[in-house]
N, C-alpha and C positions, 0 to 999 in steps of 0.2 A: 503493499500500499503505499503510495505517496506520502512522504514525511510531511510536505507542506500541508496536506488535508487533515493530517492528524492535528499538525499546530493550529491550523485554522478553526477547526471544529472541537476542540478540547477545551469544552467550557463545562460548568456546573450546570446539571440538569437533571430532572426526575427520572425514575425508572419505568413510572406509569403503570403501578399496580393498581392505579384509580385515576380517574378525572372527576372531579377537581383532585389536584395532590393534597395531602393532609395540611401543608402549611396555608393554603388558599382555602380551606373550610370556611365558611360563614359562621361562626359561632354564635354570633350575636341573634340570628333568626332560627336558632336551632334550640329544640326541646325534647325531652324524653317524651312527652305527650305525643309530639308530631312523628317522632321516630315509631312510637308504636302503632299510630295511625298508617304510616307508609308501609312498615312490615306486614300489618294485617292485609293492606289493599294488594300488596304483591302476592302474598301468601294465598289469599282467595283466587287472583288471578291464575296462578300458576302450579299449585301443589298437586293437583289432579293431573296435570298434563307433564311437567317434567320434575316436580318434586324439588327439594331444596339440598342446598350443601351445607356441612357443618365444619367448622375449624375449632380445634380444641387447643389452646395453648398451656404446655406443662412446662413450666418455667424454671425448674430446677435443675442445676449442674453441680457436680462434685468438684470441678476446677473451671478456671476462667480461661476461655479461649479468646485472645488479645484483639484477634481479627474480626470477632462476633459483633453484629450491631442488634442483635435481637435481646428483647426484656428478659432478663434472668435473675434468678437468687441463688448465688453460690452457698452451698451447704454439703455438710456429708452427714447430716441427719435426716434418716429416712422415716423417723415418726412424723415429718411433715406430709407426707403421702396421702393417708385417709383424709385427715381434715381437708385437704385442698379438693380431693375428689369430691368429697360430700358437698363442698360449696358449688363445684361446677354441676353437680347433679342438680342442685338446689335451682341454681340459675337456669338450667334446662327446664324444670318444672315450671317455672315462672314464664318461659317463653311458650310451653307447651299450652299452659293456663289462658295466655294471651291468644294465641293461634285458633283454639276452640276445637279443632279436629286434629286427628294424628297426622303429622308431617309424614311425608314420604322422603326419605333420606336416598339421594342418589349418590352424594359423595361424602366422605367423611374422612378428615386428615388430622393427624395427631403432629402437631409442632412444637417446638420449643427454642429455648431451654433444651433439655435432652429427655424426650418421652421414655426413652428405655433406663433412666434413672429410676422410674417407677418399678416395683415388683410386678412381675407378670400376673400374680393373682389380683392385684389391686388394679392393675389395667383393665382385668377381667371384670371385676365390679364396675367400673366405669363404663364399659362398652355395653354391657348387658343393662345398665342403668339407662343408658341412652335408648338402645334398642326397646326396651319395655315399653317407652311412651310413643313409640313410633312405628312405621311401616317401612320396608325396604324395597325400593324401586325393583323392578326386573333386572336391569343391568347395572345396580350399584356398583361403587368401587370405594373400598377402604384402603387407605395409606396410612404409613407413618414414617417418620425419620429416626435411624437409629444410629447411636455412635458405635463405629467397629470395636471399641474396646468394651464396652458393657453389655452388647446386644448379645443375650445368651440364647441357647437353643429353646430355654422355657419361654423366652419374650416370643421368638419366632413363631414355635408352635401354638402358644397359646393365641396370638393374635390371628394366624393363619386359621385356627378353629372357629374364631369369630368372624371371620369372614374377609379378613385382609388378604390382598393378593399384590400389593406394590408396596415396596420399601424403598427408601433412598439412603445412602449412607454418605457422611461427610469425609472425604478424602482430603480435599485442599491442596495437599504437595506432599510427597514421600521424602523430598531431603532433610536431613537430620538438621541442618542449620537453620532452614526456613521454618520447621516444627519448632525449634527452640523458641525462634522469635514469638512465633503466635501461640506459643504455649499449648500445642497440640500434638502430643507424643503418640504417634499410632504406626507401628512398622506395616509393611507391605502383607506381611504373614496374616496380622489380625484382619485386614480388608479380603484377604483373601479367603480365610476361613469362614468369615460371615457371609460372603456373596455366596460361596458353594453351598453353605449351609441351607440358605434360603433358598436357592435354588433346588436343592435336594427336597425339602419339604413341599414346594409346589409353588412359590411365588412366581407369578407369571410376569412381572415387570420389576426390575431391580434397577436402581440409578444410583449413579455416583457424582457428587457434587466436587467440582475441581475449581480451583481459583488461580488467576493469574494477577501479577501486580502486587505480590506479596513482598515484604521486606526480605532483603537479600536474595530474593528469587532472581534466578537468569534463565536465559532460553534453554540451557541444558536440563536445567531442573523440570520446567515444563515438558521437555522430551522424555525425559526419564520417566515422569509421572503418567504420561498418557501411554507410553510402551509398557509400562506394567499394568496399565488399565486395559489394554488390548489383551493381555492374556486372559482377563476374566470376563471380557466382553459383556459389560453391563447392558441392559436394553436401552436405557437412555443416559444421557450426560448433561447436567447443567455445567458450563464450561464460562464463567463468568468473572468479571473484573471485581478485585476488591474495593469497596467503597470506603475510603478513608474519611472518617467524619468523626474526629476526635472532639470537634466542639459540641456534637450532640451526644456521644456516649461516653464523655467524661475519661477517667483515667484507664478504662478497658483499652483503649487504642492508642495509648501514650506509653507503650511499653518498647517503643523503639522511634527513633527521630524520621524527620520527614525525607532527610537524606538517604536514609536506609531504603526508602522506596524504589522501584525502577521510575524511570524517566517516561514520559507519556510514549515517546517513540520505542523505547524498549519493551514499555506495555503492549503496544501494537504488534510488535515484532512477535511477542510471545503469542499472542492472539493468532496471529496469522499462521504460526507455525503449528499451533495447536489445532486450528481448524484444518490446516492440509493434513496433517497427521489422523485425525478423527476422519475425514474424508477417505483416506487412505484405507482405514480399518472399517469400513462400511457404514458409517454414520451420515446421515443427512442433516443439513441445517435447516430447522422446522421453525425457530423463532429466535428472537434477540437471547444469545447466549444459550440456547439449547439444540441437542443433536440426540437423535434417535435411530435405533437399527429399524429398516423396513416393517419389522414384525411388530413392534410396539404401538400401543395404542395412540399414542400422541404423534407419531408419523402418520398413521392413518387419519387422524383429526385433521392434520394440517393439510394433507391431500383432499380430504373432502370439504375443507373450510369451515369445519365445525369446532376447530379449537378456540379456546376462550382465555382469557386472562383477568386475574383477579387479585386480592391480597394473597392466595396461596401460590401465586405464579401462574404458568401455563396450566390448563387443565384440557381433558379430552372432551370435555362436553359443556354445556352453559346451562346453569340456573339462574333464574331471575333472584332468587332468595339466597343468601349465604349467611348464616347465623354464626358468630365467632363466640365461643364461651372461654372463660377464664381470663386472667388477668392481661390486659392490653389489646385483647383480641378486638378486631374491627368486623363489624357486621355491615351487610350490604343488602337492600331492599330494592336495588336498581334506582329508586327515586330518591334514596337517602342513605347516608352512610352515618355510623354510629360506633365510638370506640370505647371500651370498657376501660375502667380506672387501673393505673401501673401498679400500685400498691397492693401487696398481697392483704396486708391487715385491713385497708380500706374496703377491698374487696369484700372480704368477710363480713366487715359491718353494714355493707349495704345490703348483702344477701340475708343476713340476721334479721334487718327490717324490711324484708320482702319487697325490696327495690331491686329493679334490673340494674346491673352497676355501671351503667353508661356515664361517661363525664362530658363527651364531645362529640360534636357529628356535623353533618351538612345536609341540607336539604336541595335537592338538585334543581336548579331553574331549567325551563326548557331549552335555554341555549345550552345549559351544561349537558343536557341529555344528547344533544346533537354532536357537540364536541366529543363527548364521551365515545360516542358510537365510531367516530372517524378516527380515533385514537387507537380504538380496540382495533378496529379494522387494519391499520397500518401495524401494530405489534403483531397481530396474530397473522395475518395475510400479507404484509408488505403492499397493500394497495387499499385505496380508498376511492369514492366516487359520491358525487352529489346530484347525479341524474334525477333521483326520486325527490320531490319536494320536501318530504320530511327530513333529508339530509342536507338540504341547502339553509347556509345562514348569511346574514347579509356582509359579513367580514370576509367571505370567500375571495374577492379580488386583492384585499391586503395580505391575506396568507399567500397567494400565489404569487405576490411581489417577493414576499420573503423567501419562497421557494426557489424563486428566478436563478439566485446565484447556485444554489444547490444542484439544479438541473444542468446549469452551466458547466459544473464541476462533474456530472456525469452520475450523480448519486440518486437520480429520479428521473422519470419521463412524465411531462403533462401532457395528456391527450384529452381534447375535448372536455370533459367533465369528470377525468377520471385522474389519477395519480398512481403510478406504479413504480416502486422502489427498486433499483438495478441491484444486480450482486453486489457491486462495488459499494452501493449505497447502505447495504444491510447493517455494516457495523455502525454506521451513523442515523440508526433509526430512532435513537432519543432525541438527536437534534433536529430531524423531519418533523416528530411529534411536537416539539417546542413550537413551530411555527403556527400550530392549530391551538395551541393553550393561551387562549385569550386573557385569561387571568394573570398569567405569567408576564404576558406583553403588556398588561395594563398597568401592572403593579411591578416592576423590576425590583427584585430583592435588594437592599442596600448590604446585606451580609451574606455570606455563602449559607444558603439552606441545603444543596444537594451535593453528592458527591459528582466528580469527574464524569464527563460521558465516555471518554476513551479510557 
């Protein structure tokens, strides 16, 4: 990739797991009452036809990984497990009472934190408690994130017996120097063992997460990590850029200096090398930072243009309603977003008072809904159009002016009322989406809110 393009477009920008992005939510016009109304409306419209998605945030970790930007609580005390599970089930009960009829669960994902911090029997209590209040869609998908160091056979077997068929393991990088910097020590043998065990048990989609742009990381490290990954051939791979946001995450991302990080040009070289190696191994580029084998459901969804993107990342299907349970979880009714409180003690307190533990959110305006769809189209399908009246908005001419230079640089093509991102432009999809982000354009941040796009 041309270094001049990297330098030109390497700016701070959102990853667009939502639109509007969280810093641009209108908190003043949001209320818990409006959120409940919005959710009930969306649920009544879609539960019988497409079901709902559930994200459950399990925040506990035994040690701090310094690259991580997730909401977590570091502890070695496992007596925290059951009180937290009981609180999550109480929150689920409050939502079920609000919705009125049994939700049909199409997708369920356990994230964190470290879901495999929890004992397998406690995870069984959690999932059975969720399922007791719901129905399962015919083609439901349950998935979880596992730490290679502590995901035991009992975790994999118990969750498999509960209906889980997809698991993702955080690999990051296999080099010991990089692992020391990010405080994530896990040898290749651990990842190999847990990947092969999951496959033997019957998991049909195994994912590995790999990061480039980490402190002290070189192209040789990326190459070695992907060569080792090729030996295991996971079904899908998230190969994404390290988001260095220490001003948001506090001391967690200050275990190394900015000068220890690869330069933008080196990061881009790491990405291009990784992308080439993944293609040689049979992986297809299916979305920003995501690659999959032809046999994986996410690849098939990308080909049929049914792939969706939300706060969980890319998913193989869309539901209008996504309910987030647990601290810091974000829910989405399509018409509104709502985020839970981030502190565990406050979360418990609100639930003890029978209050859904939401502390902020955003009600989407008609303009927001249109822009959201365009950004989803670009992020999931690398194209969008405004041929239908419901996708036209009055600022389209200004958006096209902003995109003209990107078109001249070969990143996209504009044809009549359509935009197609080129192969050359795929690494810059965040930049292209930013041209549609009217809230960002109208209110440029004075301080850095987002990670760099390259």
